[in-house]
Jmol script that loads the backbone (N, CA, C; Angstrom):
load data "model"
ATOM      1  N   MET A   1      86.210 132.142  94.913  1.00  0.00           N
ATOM      2  CA  MET A   1      87.430 132.637  95.527  1.00  0.00           C
ATOM      3  C   MET A   1      88.578 132.490  94.490  1.00  0.00           C
ATOM      4  N   ARG A   2      89.196 133.503  94.142  1.00  0.00           N
ATOM      5  CA  ARG A   2      90.277 133.505  93.153  1.00  0.00           C
ATOM      6  C   ARG A   2      91.506 132.792  93.779  1.00  0.00           C
ATOM      7  N   THR A   3      92.427 132.447  92.869  1.00  0.00           N
ATOM      8  CA  THR A   3      93.600 131.616  93.283  1.00  0.00           C
ATOM      9  C   THR A   3      94.431 132.353  94.345  1.00  0.00           C
ATOM     10  N   GLY A   4      94.725 133.584  94.171  1.00  0.00           N
ATOM     11  CA  GLY A   4      95.530 134.377  95.135  1.00  0.00           C
ATOM     12  C   GLY A   4      94.838 134.462  96.465  1.00  0.00           C
ATOM     13  N   GLU A   5      93.529 134.705  96.469  1.00  0.00           N
ATOM     14  CA  GLU A   5      92.792 134.742  97.695  1.00  0.00           C
ATOM     15  C   GLU A   5      92.834 133.456  98.454  1.00  0.00           C
ATOM     16  N   LEU A   6      92.596 132.422  97.757  1.00  0.00           N
ATOM     17  CA  LEU A   6      92.668 131.065  98.377  1.00  0.00           C
ATOM     18  C   LEU A   6      94.011 130.755  98.932  1.00  0.00           C
ATOM     19  N   ALA A   7      95.048 131.026  98.110  1.00  0.00           N
ATOM     20  CA  ALA A   7      96.399 130.714  98.515  1.00  0.00           C
ATOM     21  C   ALA A   7      96.695 131.462  99.790  1.00  0.00           C
ATOM     22  N   GLU A   8      96.326 132.768  99.927  1.00  0.00           N
ATOM     23  CA  GLU A   8      96.622 133.483 101.136  1.00  0.00           C
ATOM     24  C   GLU A   8      95.850 133.006 102.330  1.00  0.00           C
ATOM     25  N   ALA A   9      94.570 132.756 102.104  1.00  0.00           N
ATOM     26  CA  ALA A   9      93.723 132.169 103.196  1.00  0.00           C
ATOM     27  C   ALA A   9      94.258 130.850 103.684  1.00  0.00           C
ATOM     28  N   ALA A  10      94.757 130.039 102.767  1.00  0.00           N
ATOM     29  CA  ALA A  10      95.199 128.599 103.144  1.00  0.00           C
ATOM     30  C   ALA A  10      96.727 128.646 103.567  1.00  0.00           C
ATOM     31  N   GLY A  11      97.443 129.730 103.505  1.00  0.00           N
ATOM     32  CA  GLY A  11      98.804 129.751 103.768  1.00  0.00           C
ATOM     33  C   GLY A  11      99.658 128.935 102.822  1.00  0.00           C
ATOM     34  N   THR A  12      99.387 129.035 101.544  1.00  0.00           N
ATOM     35  CA  THR A  12     100.165 128.357 100.569  1.00  0.00           C
ATOM     36  C   THR A  12     100.333 129.262  99.364  1.00  0.00           C
ATOM     37  N   THR A  13     100.816 128.712  98.241  1.00  0.00           N
ATOM     38  CA  THR A  13     101.036 129.513  97.052  1.00  0.00           C
ATOM     39  C   THR A  13     100.092 129.162  95.926  1.00  0.00           C
ATOM     40  N   ALA A  14      99.950 129.979  94.981  1.00  0.00           N
ATOM     41  CA  ALA A  14      99.141 129.725  93.764  1.00  0.00           C
ATOM     42  C   ALA A  14      99.669 128.566  93.027  1.00  0.00           C
ATOM     43  N   LYS A  15     100.961 128.451  92.940  1.00  0.00           N
ATOM     44  CA  LYS A  15     101.606 127.276  92.249  1.00  0.00           C
ATOM     45  C   LYS A  15     101.238 125.994  92.970  1.00  0.00           C
ATOM     46  N   THR A  16     101.211 125.965  94.278  1.00  0.00           N
ATOM     47  CA  THR A  16     100.851 124.794  95.031  1.00  0.00           C
ATOM     48  C   THR A  16      99.303 124.466  94.780  1.00  0.00           C
ATOM     49  N   LEU A  17      98.467 125.464  94.692  1.00  0.00           N
ATOM     50  CA  LEU A  17      97.072 125.211  94.411  1.00  0.00           C
ATOM     51  C   LEU A  17      96.919 124.601  93.062  1.00  0.00           C
ATOM     52  N   ARG A  18      97.598 125.078  92.032  1.00  0.00           N
ATOM     53  CA  ARG A  18      97.505 124.483  90.693  1.00  0.00           C
ATOM     54  C   ARG A  18      98.057 123.065  90.694  1.00  0.00           C
ATOM     55  N   PHE A  19      99.114 122.779  91.429  1.00  0.00           N
ATOM     56  CA  PHE A  19      99.692 121.461  91.514  1.00  0.00           C
ATOM     57  C   PHE A  19      98.637 120.515  92.197  1.00  0.00           C
ATOM     58  N   TYR A  20      98.109 120.928  93.322  1.00  0.00           N
ATOM     59  CA  TYR A  20      96.989 120.110  93.961  1.00  0.00           C
ATOM     60  C   TYR A  20      95.873 119.823  92.985  1.00  0.00           C
ATOM     61  N   GLU A  21      95.461 120.752  92.191  1.00  0.00           N
ATOM     62  CA  GLU A  21      94.370 120.632  91.273  1.00  0.00           C
ATOM     63  C   GLU A  21      94.820 119.618  90.178  1.00  0.00           C
ATOM     64  N   GLU A  22      96.028 119.729  89.670  1.00  0.00           N
ATOM     65  CA  GLU A  22      96.544 118.861  88.626  1.00  0.00           C
ATOM     66  C   GLU A  22      96.593 117.385  89.162  1.00  0.00           C
ATOM     67  N   GLN A  23      96.962 117.231  90.487  1.00  0.00           N
ATOM     68  CA  GLN A  23      97.091 115.930  91.069  1.00  0.00           C
ATOM     69  C   GLN A  23      95.791 115.343  91.559  1.00  0.00           C
ATOM     70  N   GLY A  24      94.672 116.071  91.451  1.00  0.00           N
ATOM     71  CA  GLY A  24      93.427 115.596  91.820  1.00  0.00           C
ATOM     72  C   GLY A  24      93.128 115.741  93.333  1.00  0.00           C
ATOM     73  N   LEU A  25      93.973 116.519  94.071  1.00  0.00           N
ATOM     74  CA  LEU A  25      93.750 116.712  95.456  1.00  0.00           C
ATOM     75  C   LEU A  25      92.646 117.802  95.664  1.00  0.00           C
ATOM     76  N   LEU A  26      92.556 118.704  94.797  1.00  0.00           N
ATOM     77  CA  LEU A  26      91.503 119.736  94.754  1.00  0.00           C
ATOM     78  C   LEU A  26      90.664 119.538  93.505  1.00  0.00           C
ATOM     79  N   PRO A  27      89.365 119.686  93.634  1.00  0.00           N
ATOM     80  CA  PRO A  27      88.568 119.572  92.423  1.00  0.00           C
ATOM     81  C   PRO A  27      88.874 120.697  91.505  1.00  0.00           C
ATOM     82  N   ALA A  28      88.726 120.532  90.222  1.00  0.00           N
ATOM     83  CA  ALA A  28      88.970 121.568  89.251  1.00  0.00           C
ATOM     84  C   ALA A  28      88.090 122.753  89.602  1.00  0.00           C
ATOM     85  N   ALA A  29      88.744 123.930  89.590  1.00  0.00           N
ATOM     86  CA  ALA A  29      88.006 125.176  89.870  1.00  0.00           C
ATOM     87  C   ALA A  29      87.158 125.593  88.659  1.00  0.00           C
ATOM     88  N   GLU A  30      86.053 126.221  89.050  1.00  0.00           N
ATOM     89  CA  GLU A  30      85.234 126.785  87.965  1.00  0.00           C
ATOM     90  C   GLU A  30      86.108 127.913  87.357  1.00  0.00           C
ATOM     91  N   ARG A  31      85.782 128.364  86.219  1.00  0.00           N
ATOM     92  CA  ARG A  31      86.434 129.462  85.546  1.00  0.00           C
ATOM     93  C   ARG A  31      85.599 130.678  85.383  1.00  0.00           C
ATOM     94  N   THR A  32      86.153 131.838  85.650  1.00  0.00           N
ATOM     95  CA  THR A  32      85.379 133.071  85.400  1.00  0.00           C
ATOM     96  C   THR A  32      85.328 133.296  83.903  1.00  0.00           C
ATOM     97  N   ALA A  33      84.518 134.283  83.468  1.00  0.00           N
ATOM     98  CA  ALA A  33      84.405 134.633  82.061  1.00  0.00           C
ATOM     99  C   ALA A  33      85.731 135.011  81.475  1.00  0.00           C
ATOM    100  N   SER A  34      86.643 135.527  82.313  1.00  0.00           N
ATOM    101  CA  SER A  34      87.991 135.940  81.813  1.00  0.00           C
ATOM    102  C   SER A  34      88.974 134.838  82.002  1.00  0.00           C
ATOM    103  N   GLY A  35      88.586 133.661  82.444  1.00  0.00           N
ATOM    104  CA  GLY A  35      89.415 132.516  82.531  1.00  0.00           C
ATOM    105  C   GLY A  35      90.168 132.272  83.841  1.00  0.00           C
ATOM    106  N   TYR A  36      89.914 133.109  84.835  1.00  0.00           N
ATOM    107  CA  TYR A  36      90.555 132.921  86.098  1.00  0.00           C
ATOM    108  C   TYR A  36      89.922 131.802  86.881  1.00  0.00           C
ATOM    109  N   ARG A  37      90.699 131.111  87.640  1.00  0.00           N
ATOM    110  CA  ARG A  37      90.151 130.009  88.542  1.00  0.00           C
ATOM    111  C   ARG A  37      89.301 130.684  89.586  1.00  0.00           C
ATOM    112  N   ASP A  38      88.208 130.028  89.881  1.00  0.00           N
ATOM    113  CA  ASP A  38      87.253 130.519  90.913  1.00  0.00           C
ATOM    114  C   ASP A  38      86.932 129.398  91.832  1.00  0.00           C
ATOM    115  N   TYR A  39      87.711 129.206  92.943  1.00  0.00           N
ATOM    116  CA  TYR A  39      87.504 128.096  93.837  1.00  0.00           C
ATOM    117  C   TYR A  39      86.313 128.254  94.727  1.00  0.00           C
ATOM    118  N   ASP A  40      85.721 127.134  95.100  1.00  0.00           N
ATOM    119  CA  ASP A  40      84.618 127.066  96.026  1.00  0.00           C
ATOM    120  C   ASP A  40      85.225 127.399  97.414  1.00  0.00           C
ATOM    121  N   PRO A  41      84.525 128.056  98.289  1.00  0.00           N
ATOM    122  CA  PRO A  41      85.108 128.340  99.610  1.00  0.00           C
ATOM    123  C   PRO A  41      85.484 127.112 100.368  1.00  0.00           C
ATOM    124  N   GLU A  42      84.870 125.975 100.134  1.00  0.00           N
ATOM    125  CA  GLU A  42      85.242 124.748 100.832  1.00  0.00           C
ATOM    126  C   GLU A  42      86.714 124.208 100.481  1.00  0.00           C
ATOM    127  N   ALA A  43      87.222 124.815  99.415  1.00  0.00           N
ATOM    128  CA  ALA A  43      88.626 124.429  99.043  1.00  0.00           C
ATOM    129  C   ALA A  43      89.574 124.738 100.157  1.00  0.00           C
ATOM    130  N   ALA A  44      89.362 125.821 100.906  1.00  0.00           N
ATOM    131  CA  ALA A  44      90.288 126.094 102.007  1.00  0.00           C
ATOM    132  C   ALA A  44      90.293 125.047 103.072  1.00  0.00           C
ATOM    133  N   THR A  45      89.102 124.453 103.333  1.00  0.00           N
ATOM    134  CA  THR A  45      89.019 123.367 104.308  1.00  0.00           C
ATOM    135  C   THR A  45      89.760 122.153 103.789  1.00  0.00           C
ATOM    136  N   ARG A  46      89.632 121.882 102.553  1.00  0.00           N
ATOM    137  CA  ARG A  46      90.273 120.716 101.908  1.00  0.00           C
ATOM    138  C   ARG A  46      91.816 120.905 101.957  1.00  0.00           C
ATOM    139  N   ILE A  47      92.271 122.111 101.667  1.00  0.00           N
ATOM    140  CA  ILE A  47      93.676 122.414 101.735  1.00  0.00           C
ATOM    141  C   ILE A  47      94.212 122.280 103.224  1.00  0.00           C
ATOM    142  N   ASP A  48      93.404 122.676 104.153  1.00  0.00           N
ATOM    143  CA  ASP A  48      93.803 122.500 105.569  1.00  0.00           C
ATOM    144  C   ASP A  48      93.949 121.029 105.890  1.00  0.00           C
ATOM    145  N   PHE A  49      93.019 120.227 105.357  1.00  0.00           N
ATOM    146  CA  PHE A  49      93.140 118.776 105.555  1.00  0.00           C
ATOM    147  C   PHE A  49      94.429 118.206 104.900  1.00  0.00           C
ATOM    148  N   ILE A  50      94.748 118.696 103.766  1.00  0.00           N
ATOM    149  CA  ILE A  50      96.022 118.235 103.088  1.00  0.00           C
ATOM    150  C   ILE A  50      97.183 118.599 103.920  1.00  0.00           C
ATOM    151  N   HIS A  51      97.261 119.827 104.432  1.00  0.00           N
ATOM    152  CA  HIS A  51      98.369 120.255 105.303  1.00  0.00           C
ATOM    153  C   HIS A  51      98.437 119.403 106.579  1.00  0.00           C
ATOM    154  N   ARG A  52      97.273 119.086 107.155  1.00  0.00           N
ATOM    155  CA  ARG A  52      97.302 118.238 108.376  1.00  0.00           C
ATOM    156  C   ARG A  52      97.832 116.814 108.028  1.00  0.00           C
ATOM    157  N   GLY A  53      97.420 116.360 106.889  1.00  0.00           N
ATOM    158  CA  GLY A  53      97.920 115.013 106.493  1.00  0.00           C
ATOM    159  C   GLY A  53      99.458 114.964 106.289  1.00  0.00           C
ATOM    160  N   GLN A  54      99.875 116.087 105.656  1.00  0.00           N
ATOM    161  CA  GLN A  54     101.373 116.194 105.408  1.00  0.00           C
ATOM    162  C   GLN A  54     102.142 116.303 106.750  1.00  0.00           C
ATOM    163  N   ALA A  55     101.484 117.068 107.700  1.00  0.00           N
ATOM    164  CA  ALA A  55     102.091 117.234 109.006  1.00  0.00           C
ATOM    165  C   ALA A  55     102.246 115.908 109.760  1.00  0.00           C
ATOM    166  N   ALA A  56     101.291 115.024 109.457  1.00  0.00           N
ATOM    167  CA  ALA A  56     101.366 113.645 110.064  1.00  0.00           C
ATOM    168  C   ALA A  56     102.328 112.743 109.318  1.00  0.00           C
ATOM    169  N   GLY A  57     102.950 113.249 108.249  1.00  0.00           N
ATOM    170  CA  GLY A  57     103.875 112.493 107.485  1.00  0.00           C
ATOM    171  C   GLY A  57     103.313 111.610 106.363  1.00  0.00           C
ATOM    172  N   LEU A  58     102.041 111.875 106.046  1.00  0.00           N
ATOM    173  CA  LEU A  58     101.436 111.157 104.919  1.00  0.00           C
ATOM    174  C   LEU A  58     101.914 111.759 103.635  1.00  0.00           C
ATOM    175  N   THR A  59     101.939 110.900 102.656  1.00  0.00           N
ATOM    176  CA  THR A  59     102.313 111.413 101.273  1.00  0.00           C
ATOM    177  C   THR A  59     101.112 112.033 100.601  1.00  0.00           C
ATOM    178  N   LEU A  60     101.274 112.788  99.584  1.00  0.00           N
ATOM    179  CA  LEU A  60     100.174 113.334  98.823  1.00  0.00           C
ATOM    180  C   LEU A  60      99.328 112.199  98.211  1.00  0.00           C
ATOM    181  N   ALA A  61      99.979 111.156  97.810  1.00  0.00           N
ATOM    182  CA  ALA A  61      99.208 110.007  97.219  1.00  0.00           C
ATOM    183  C   ALA A  61      98.282 109.380  98.299  1.00  0.00           C
ATOM    184  N   GLN A  62      98.797 109.235  99.498  1.00  0.00           N
ATOM    185  CA  GLN A  62      97.979 108.729 100.600  1.00  0.00           C
ATOM    186  C   GLN A  62      96.862 109.679 100.911  1.00  0.00           C
ATOM    187  N   ILE A  63      97.119 110.980 100.928  1.00  0.00           N
ATOM    188  CA  ILE A  63      96.106 111.976 101.265  1.00  0.00           C
ATOM    189  C   ILE A  63      95.023 111.948 100.103  1.00  0.00           C
ATOM    190  N   LYS A  64      95.511 111.774  98.940  1.00  0.00           N
ATOM    191  CA  LYS A  64      94.503 111.605  97.729  1.00  0.00           C
ATOM    192  C   LYS A  64      93.596 110.425  97.960  1.00  0.00           C
ATOM    193  N   GLN A  65      94.193 109.338  98.421  1.00  0.00           N
ATOM    194  CA  GLN A  65      93.350 108.165  98.668  1.00  0.00           C
ATOM    195  C   GLN A  65      92.230 108.472  99.667  1.00  0.00           C
ATOM    196  N   ILE A  66      92.596 109.117 100.691  1.00  0.00           N
ATOM    197  CA  ILE A  66      91.607 109.543 101.752  1.00  0.00           C
ATOM    198  C   ILE A  66      90.517 110.420 101.163  1.00  0.00           C
ATOM    199  N   LEU A  67      91.027 111.448 100.415  1.00  0.00           N
ATOM    200  CA  LEU A  67      90.043 112.361  99.785  1.00  0.00           C
ATOM    201  C   LEU A  67      89.123 111.608  98.769  1.00  0.00           C
ATOM    202  N   ASP A  68      89.697 110.666  98.083  1.00  0.00           N
ATOM    203  CA  ASP A  68      88.939 109.918  97.097  1.00  0.00           C
ATOM    204  C   ASP A  68      87.778 109.088  97.811  1.00  0.00           C
ATOM    205  N   ILE A  69      88.161 108.511  98.942  1.00  0.00           N
ATOM    206  CA  ILE A  69      87.230 107.738  99.725  1.00  0.00           C
ATOM    207  C   ILE A  69      86.074 108.654 100.200  1.00  0.00           C
ATOM    208  N   ARG A  70      86.454 109.882 100.793  1.00  0.00           N
ATOM    209  CA  ARG A  70      85.418 110.817 101.238  1.00  0.00           C
ATOM    210  C   ARG A  70      84.597 111.276 100.044  1.00  0.00           C
ATOM    211  N   ASP A  71      85.242 111.649  98.929  1.00  0.00           N
ATOM    212  CA  ASP A  71      84.513 112.127  97.731  1.00  0.00           C
ATOM    213  C   ASP A  71      83.543 111.033  97.187  1.00  0.00           C
ATOM    214  N   GLY A  72      83.877 109.756  97.430  1.00  0.00           N
ATOM    215  CA  GLY A  72      83.018 108.653  96.927  1.00  0.00           C
ATOM    216  C   GLY A  72      81.856 108.456  97.888  1.00  0.00           C
ATOM    217  N   GLY A  73      81.714 109.330  98.946  1.00  0.00           N
ATOM    218  CA  GLY A  73      80.600 109.249  99.821  1.00  0.00           C
ATOM    219  C   GLY A  73      80.790 108.290 101.010  1.00  0.00           C
ATOM    220  N   GLU A  74      82.056 107.839 101.205  1.00  0.00           N
ATOM    221  CA  GLU A  74      82.312 106.912 102.347  1.00  0.00           C
ATOM    222  C   GLU A  74      83.123 107.647 103.361  1.00  0.00           C
ATOM    223  N   ILE A  75      83.062 107.073 104.557  1.00  0.00           N
ATOM    224  CA  ILE A  75      83.872 107.590 105.659  1.00  0.00           C
ATOM    225  C   ILE A  75      85.288 106.987 105.623  1.00  0.00           C
ATOM    226  N   PRO A  76      86.305 107.751 105.595  1.00  0.00           N
ATOM    227  CA  PRO A  76      87.663 107.248 105.378  1.00  0.00           C
ATOM    228  C   PRO A  76      88.427 106.940 106.741  1.00  0.00           C
ATOM    229  N   CYS A  77      87.738 107.016 107.882  1.00  0.00           N
ATOM    230  CA  CYS A  77      88.463 106.899 109.158  1.00  0.00           C
ATOM    231  C   CYS A  77      89.229 105.547 109.298  1.00  0.00           C
ATOM    232  N   GLY A  78      88.612 104.426 108.890  1.00  0.00           N
ATOM    233  CA  GLY A  78      89.368 103.135 108.964  1.00  0.00           C
ATOM    234  C   GLY A  78      90.646 103.196 108.136  1.00  0.00           C
ATOM    235  N   HIS A  79      90.531 103.730 106.943  1.00  0.00           N
ATOM    236  CA  HIS A  79      91.705 103.836 106.047  1.00  0.00           C
ATOM    237  C   HIS A  79      92.762 104.721 106.695  1.00  0.00           C
ATOM    238  N   VAL A  80      92.262 105.881 107.226  1.00  0.00           N
ATOM    239  CA  VAL A  80      93.260 106.762 107.891  1.00  0.00           C
ATOM    240  C   VAL A  80      93.969 106.053 109.081  1.00  0.00           C
ATOM    241  N   ARG A  81      93.196 105.321 109.831  1.00  0.00           N
ATOM    242  CA  ARG A  81      93.775 104.558 110.980  1.00  0.00           C
ATOM    243  C   ARG A  81      94.896 103.672 110.482  1.00  0.00           C
ATOM    244  N   ASP A  82      94.593 102.923 109.349  1.00  0.00           N
ATOM    245  CA  ASP A  82      95.574 101.943 108.840  1.00  0.00           C
ATOM    246  C   ASP A  82      96.830 102.704 108.336  1.00  0.00           C
ATOM    247  N   LEU A  83      96.602 103.885 107.616  1.00  0.00           N
ATOM    248  CA  LEU A  83      97.738 104.612 107.246  1.00  0.00           C
ATOM    249  C   LEU A  83      98.623 105.140 108.346  1.00  0.00           C
ATOM    250  N   LEU A  84      97.991 105.581 109.450  1.00  0.00           N
ATOM    251  CA  LEU A  84      98.615 106.108 110.621  1.00  0.00           C
ATOM    252  C   LEU A  84      99.366 104.910 111.346  1.00  0.00           C
ATOM    253  N   ASP A  85      98.764 103.749 111.318  1.00  0.00           N
ATOM    254  CA  ASP A  85      99.504 102.617 111.917  1.00  0.00           C
ATOM    255  C   ASP A  85     100.851 102.367 111.162  1.00  0.00           C
ATOM    256  N   VAL A  86     100.734 102.390 109.824  1.00  0.00           N
ATOM    257  CA  VAL A  86     101.946 102.158 109.066  1.00  0.00           C
ATOM    258  C   VAL A  86     102.960 103.292 109.300  1.00  0.00           C
ATOM    259  N   ARG A  87     102.488 104.516 109.332  1.00  0.00           N
ATOM    260  CA  ARG A  87     103.314 105.702 109.577  1.00  0.00           C
ATOM    261  C   ARG A  87     103.975 105.589 110.951  1.00  0.00           C
ATOM    262  N   LEU A  88     103.250 105.167 111.980  1.00  0.00           N
ATOM    263  CA  LEU A  88     103.760 105.070 113.354  1.00  0.00           C
ATOM    264  C   LEU A  88     104.915 104.006 113.320  1.00  0.00           C
ATOM    265  N   LYS A  89     104.649 102.841 112.720  1.00  0.00           N
ATOM    266  CA  LYS A  89     105.691 101.868 112.664  1.00  0.00           C
ATOM    267  C   LYS A  89     106.975 102.332 111.920  1.00  0.00           C
ATOM    268  N   ASP A  90     106.752 103.119 110.858  1.00  0.00           N
ATOM    269  CA  ASP A  90     107.905 103.708 110.217  1.00  0.00           C
ATOM    270  C   ASP A  90     108.635 104.697 111.045  1.00  0.00           C
ATOM    271  N   ILE A  91     107.949 105.500 111.816  1.00  0.00           N
ATOM    272  CA  ILE A  91     108.608 106.457 112.701  1.00  0.00           C
ATOM    273  C   ILE A  91     109.376 105.710 113.797  1.00  0.00           C
ATOM    274  N   GLU A  92     108.793 104.629 114.327  1.00  0.00           N
ATOM    275  CA  GLU A  92     109.503 103.867 115.360  1.00  0.00           C
ATOM    276  C   GLU A  92     110.719 103.216 114.827  1.00  0.00           C
ATOM    277  N   ARG A  93     110.677 102.801 113.570  1.00  0.00           N
ATOM    278  CA  ARG A  93     111.933 102.208 112.899  1.00  0.00           C
ATOM    279  C   ARG A  93     112.947 103.272 112.777  1.00  0.00           C
ATOM    280  N   GLN A  94     112.500 104.472 112.246  1.00  0.00           N
ATOM    281  CA  GLN A  94     113.453 105.588 112.076  1.00  0.00           C
ATOM    282  C   GLN A  94     114.090 105.970 113.423  1.00  0.00           C
ATOM    283  N   ILE A  95     113.271 106.025 114.549  1.00  0.00           N
ATOM    284  CA  ILE A  95     113.883 106.314 115.809  1.00  0.00           C
ATOM    285  C   ILE A  95     114.896 105.276 116.197  1.00  0.00           C
ATOM    286  N   SER A  96     114.547 104.010 116.025  1.00  0.00           N
ATOM    287  CA  SER A  96     115.495 102.946 116.355  1.00  0.00           C
ATOM    288  C   SER A  96     116.814 103.082 115.554  1.00  0.00           C
ATOM    289  N   ASP A  97     116.642 103.434 114.202  1.00  0.00           N
ATOM    290  CA  ASP A  97     117.818 103.649 113.431  1.00  0.00           C
ATOM    291  C   ASP A  97     118.658 104.807 113.933  1.00  0.00           C
ATOM    292  N   LEU A  98     117.961 105.836 114.400  1.00  0.00           N
ATOM    293  CA  LEU A  98     118.652 107.060 114.840  1.00  0.00           C
ATOM    294  C   LEU A  98     119.385 106.793 116.173  1.00  0.00           C
ATOM    295  N   VAL A  99     118.763 105.993 117.026  1.00  0.00           N
ATOM    296  CA  VAL A  99     119.363 105.594 118.315  1.00  0.00           C
ATOM    297  C   VAL A  99     120.658 104.796 118.013  1.00  0.00           C
ATOM    298  N   SER A 100     120.561 103.858 117.067  1.00  0.00           N
ATOM    299  CA  SER A 100     121.775 103.069 116.729  1.00  0.00           C
ATOM    300  C   SER A 100     122.829 103.975 116.091  1.00  0.00           C
ATOM    301  N   LEU A 101     122.438 104.921 115.258  1.00  0.00           N
ATOM    302  CA  LEU A 101     123.454 105.848 114.693  1.00  0.00           C
ATOM    303  C   LEU A 101     124.107 106.673 115.765  1.00  0.00           C
ATOM    304  N   ARG A 102     123.237 107.200 116.711  1.00  0.00           N
ATOM    305  CA  ARG A 102     123.820 107.989 117.781  1.00  0.00           C
ATOM    306  C   ARG A 102     124.794 107.211 118.606  1.00  0.00           C
ATOM    307  N   ASP A 103     124.460 105.952 118.875  1.00  0.00           N
ATOM    308  CA  ASP A 103     125.372 105.093 119.708  1.00  0.00           C
ATOM    309  C   ASP A 103     126.633 104.809 118.974  1.00  0.00           C
ATOM    310  N   ASN A 104     126.534 104.715 117.624  1.00  0.00           N
ATOM    311  CA  ASN A 104     127.740 104.411 116.809  1.00  0.00           C
ATOM    312  C   ASN A 104     128.651 105.644 116.808  1.00  0.00           C
ATOM    313  N   VAL A 105     128.017 106.861 116.573  1.00  0.00           N
ATOM    314  CA  VAL A 105     128.760 108.158 116.559  1.00  0.00           C
ATOM    315  C   VAL A 105     129.401 108.439 117.905  1.00  0.00           C
ATOM    316  N   ALA A 106     128.613 108.156 118.946  1.00  0.00           N
ATOM    317  CA  ALA A 106     129.156 108.381 120.351  1.00  0.00           C
ATOM    318  C   ALA A 106     130.431 107.492 120.568  1.00  0.00           C
ATOM    319  N   ALA A 107     130.339 106.267 120.122  1.00  0.00           N
ATOM    320  CA  ALA A 107     131.521 105.316 120.318  1.00  0.00           C
ATOM    321  C   ALA A 107     132.690 105.812 119.506  1.00  0.00           C
ATOM    322  N   LEU A 108     132.412 106.244 118.298  1.00  0.00           N
ATOM    323  CA  LEU A 108     133.556 106.789 117.476  1.00  0.00           C
ATOM    324  C   LEU A 108     134.089 108.091 118.160  1.00  0.00           C
ATOM    325  N   ARG A 109     133.253 108.912 118.660  1.00  0.00           N
ATOM    326  CA  ARG A 109     133.716 110.158 119.327  1.00  0.00           C
ATOM    327  C   ARG A 109     134.506 109.824 120.604  1.00  0.00           C
ATOM    328  N   ASP A 110     134.038 108.832 121.350  1.00  0.00           N
ATOM    329  CA  ASP A 110     134.789 108.346 122.520  1.00  0.00           C
ATOM    330  C   ASP A 110     136.163 107.853 122.148  1.00  0.00           C
ATOM    331  N   ALA A 111     136.262 107.138 121.081  1.00  0.00           N
ATOM    332  CA  ALA A 111     137.520 106.563 120.628  1.00  0.00           C
ATOM    333  C   ALA A 111     138.457 107.673 120.226  1.00  0.00           C
ATOM    334  N   ALA A 112     137.849 108.837 119.735  1.00  0.00           N
ATOM    335  CA  ALA A 112     138.675 109.940 119.277  1.00  0.00           C
ATOM    336  C   ALA A 112     138.875 110.989 120.308  1.00  0.00           C
ATOM    337  N   ALA A 113     138.479 110.700 121.539  1.00  0.00           N
ATOM    338  CA  ALA A 113     138.551 111.687 122.646  1.00  0.00           C
ATOM    339  C   ALA A 113     139.969 112.124 122.892  1.00  0.00           C
ATOM    340  N   GLU A 114     140.876 111.273 122.804  1.00  0.00           N
ATOM    341  CA  GLU A 114     142.276 111.641 122.943  1.00  0.00           C
ATOM    342  C   GLU A 114     143.069 111.198 121.739  1.00  0.00           C
ATOM    343  N   PRO A 115     143.064 111.973 120.693  1.00  0.00           N
ATOM    344  CA  PRO A 115     143.606 111.585 119.471  1.00  0.00           C
ATOM    345  C   PRO A 115     145.075 111.262 119.586  1.00  0.00           C
ATOM    346  N   GLU A 116     145.492 110.244 118.816  1.00  0.00           N
ATOM    347  CA  GLU A 116     146.882 109.834 118.692  1.00  0.00           C
ATOM    348  C   GLU A 116     147.237 109.784 117.240  1.00  0.00           C
ATOM    349  N   PRO A 117     147.590 111.033 116.679  1.00  0.00           N
ATOM    350  CA  PRO A 117     147.833 111.160 115.265  1.00  0.00           C
ATOM    351  C   PRO A 117     148.930 110.229 114.753  1.00  0.00           C
ATOM    352  N   GLU A 118     149.864 109.955 115.624  1.00  0.00           N
ATOM    353  CA  GLU A 118     151.008 109.117 115.184  1.00  0.00           C
ATOM    354  C   GLU A 118     150.644 107.660 114.855  1.00  0.00           C
ATOM    355  N   THR A 119     149.394 107.297 115.400  1.00  0.00           N
ATOM    356  CA  THR A 119     148.958 105.906 115.166  1.00  0.00           C
ATOM    357  C   THR A 119     148.097 105.759 113.892  1.00  0.00           C
ATOM    358  N   CYS A 120     147.881 106.847 113.232  1.00  0.00           N
ATOM    359  CA  CYS A 120     147.052 106.839 112.003  1.00  0.00           C
ATOM    360  C   CYS A 120     147.849 106.401 110.874  1.00  0.00           C
ATOM    361  N   ASN A 121     147.264 105.488 110.078  1.00  0.00           N
ATOM    362  CA  ASN A 121     147.893 104.996 108.848  1.00  0.00           C
ATOM    363  C   ASN A 121     147.402 105.908 107.722  1.00  0.00           C
ATOM    364  N   ALA A 122     148.222 106.393 106.860  1.00  0.00           N
ATOM    365  CA  ALA A 122     147.799 107.238 105.748  1.00  0.00           C
ATOM    366  C   ALA A 122     146.723 106.588 104.802  1.00  0.00           C
ATOM    367  N   ASP A 123     146.760 105.258 104.718  1.00  0.00           N
ATOM    368  CA  ASP A 123     145.789 104.537 103.951  1.00  0.00           C
ATOM    369  C   ASP A 123     144.353 104.582 104.487  1.00  0.00           C
ATOM    370  N   GLU A 124     144.317 104.774 105.802  1.00  0.00           N
ATOM    371  CA  GLU A 124     143.044 104.785 106.560  1.00  0.00           C
ATOM    372  C   GLU A 124     142.463 106.222 106.641  1.00  0.00           C
ATOM    373  N   VAL A 125     143.235 107.219 106.272  1.00  0.00           N
ATOM    374  CA  VAL A 125     142.916 108.655 106.368  1.00  0.00           C
ATOM    375  C   VAL A 125     142.800 109.041 107.842  1.00  0.00           C
ATOM    376  N   CYS A 126     141.870 108.412 108.566  1.00  0.00           N
ATOM    377  CA  CYS A 126     141.768 108.667 109.986  1.00  0.00           C
ATOM    378  C   CYS A 126     141.261 107.397 110.609  1.00  0.00           C
ATOM    379  N   ARG A 127     141.907 106.843 111.622  1.00  0.00           N
ATOM    380  CA  ARG A 127     141.579 105.562 112.192  1.00  0.00           C
ATOM    381  C   ARG A 127     140.290 105.649 112.991  1.00  0.00           C
ATOM    382  N   TYR A 128     139.829 106.825 113.268  1.00  0.00           N
ATOM    383  CA  TYR A 128     138.627 106.932 114.090  1.00  0.00           C
ATOM    384  C   TYR A 128     137.301 106.760 113.341  1.00  0.00           C
ATOM    385  N   LEU A 129     137.444 106.696 111.980  1.00  0.00           N
ATOM    386  CA  LEU A 129     136.225 106.417 111.186  1.00  0.00           C
ATOM    387  C   LEU A 129     136.426 105.145 110.356  1.00  0.00           C
TER     388      LEU A 129
END
end "model"
wireframe off; spacefill off
backbone 0.3
color backbone group
């Protein structure tokens, strides 16, 4: 499968495919006699896996670790579980941070509900921040 065909089938770009190949996420494609990349049809499945990993918030480095485990003949499920545990904790921390930020912004907005410009000091720019 040529680069453009694979890119279209996988919903990505030729540049992305070359990047994935350079980073070791995709095995190096065979070359045609004229030098064009000729990917194995299984490359589309691999790209789908890469996209699913990215959708879960995994980095390309983490996805490469998973692929390396699979390419080494082992089942990566335990490693994937560990990565997802870390990702879930990170998401929970981000949510907590966002809730705190929302509470802080809401308190600032409440304080500014009835502005009193005459009480603002020029050195503060605006007392509500």
